[in-house]
C-alpha positions as CSV (number, residue, x, y, z in Angstrom):
1,M,-11.5,12.6,-1.2
2,A,-9.6,10.2,-2.3
3,I,-7.1,7.1,-1.1
4,S,-3.6,7.0,-0.4
5,Y,-1.8,4.0,0.2
6,N,1.6,5.3,0.5
7,K,2.2,4.7,4.2
8,L,1.8,1.5,3.4
9,W,4.8,1.4,0.8
10,K,6.7,3.4,2.9
11,L,6.3,0.3,5.8
12,L,7.1,-1.9,2.9
13,I,10.4,-0.5,2.7
14,D,10.8,-0.3,6.6
15,K,10.0,-4.1,6.8
16,G,12.2,-4.9,3.7
17,M,9.7,-6.7,1.9
18,N,8.2,-6.1,-1.5
19,K,4.6,-6.5,-2.8
20,T,4.8,-9.6,-3.7
21,E,5.7,-10.7,-0.2
22,L,3.0,-9.0,1.4
23,S,0.2,-10.7,-1.6
24,K,1.9,-14.4,-0.5
25,E,2.1,-13.7,3.4
26,S,-1.3,-12.2,3.8
27,G,-3.1,-13.9,1.5
28,V,-3.8,-10.5,-0.6
29,S,-4.5,-11.7,-4.3
30,S,-2.3,-10.0,-6.5
31,S,-4.8,-8.0,-8.2
32,T,-5.9,-6.3,-4.8
33,I,-2.2,-5.3,-4.6
34,A,-2.5,-3.9,-8.0
35,K,-5.9,-1.8,-6.2
36,L,-3.7,-0.8,-3.9
37,G,-0.8,0.5,-6.5
38,K,-3.7,2.2,-8.1
39,N,-4.8,3.8,-4.7
40,E,-8.2,2.2,-5.3
41,Q,-10.7,0.7,-2.7
42,I,-10.2,-2.3,-1.3
43,S,-12.5,-4.8,1.1
44,M,-12.0,-4.5,4.8
45,D,-11.1,-8.3,4.8
46,S,-8.3,-7.4,2.5
47,M,-6.7,-4.5,4.8
48,L,-7.3,-6.6,7.4
49,K,-5.1,-9.5,6.3
50,I,-2.6,-6.9,5.6
51,C,-2.4,-5.3,8.9
52,N,-2.1,-8.8,10.7
53,T,0.4,-9.8,8.3
54,L,2.3,-6.0,8.8
55,N,1.1,-6.2,13.1
56,C,-0.1,-2.9,12.1
57,N,-3.8,-1.0,12.3
58,I,-5.2,0.3,9.3
59,G,-4.1,4.2,9.9
60,D,-0.8,3.1,9.8
61,I,-1.5,1.9,5.9
62,V,-4.0,4.5,4.3
63,D,-4.5,7.9,4.2
64,I,-8.0,9.9,3.1
65,V,-6.9,13.0,1.2
66,D,-8.1,15.5,-0.8
67,K,-7.5,14.9,-4.8
68,G,-5.2,17.3,-5.3
69,E,-3.1,15.3,-2.9
70,K,-3.8,12.0,-4.6
71,N,-1.9,13.7,-7.7
72,Q,1.3,14.4,-5.3
73,A,0.9,10.8,-3.7
74,S,0.6,8.9,-6.7
75,Q,4.0,10.5,-7.7
76,E,5.8,10.0,-4.5
77,E,4.6,5.7,-5.4
78,E,5.9,6.1,-7.8
79,Q,9.2,7.2,-7.1
80,E,9.0,4.7,-3.8
81,E,8.3,1.8,-6.4
82,E,11.4,2.8,-8.1
83,Q,13.2,2.3,-5.0
84,E,12.4,-0.7,-4.0
85,M,12.6,-2.1,-7.6
86,E,16.9,-1.1,-7.4
87,M,16.8,-3.1,-4.1
């Protein structure tokens, strides 16, 4: 099983927020944001800060997926990041 933060990236797009703004507003370090971008595990404390900032629950920003789905999730994330950069 693997972690996917695709829901987080979609939520950020919906809220018109980018990763830098999320980092600043939540107090989560840029290295933690980088881990999110790589679908790596982060601390529950960081998850709580992000959820408080976005006014959401953990299930709104993270999914547990099969490893095969993770590769697809990574590709989708790259596409979303490209869209975010174009904004």
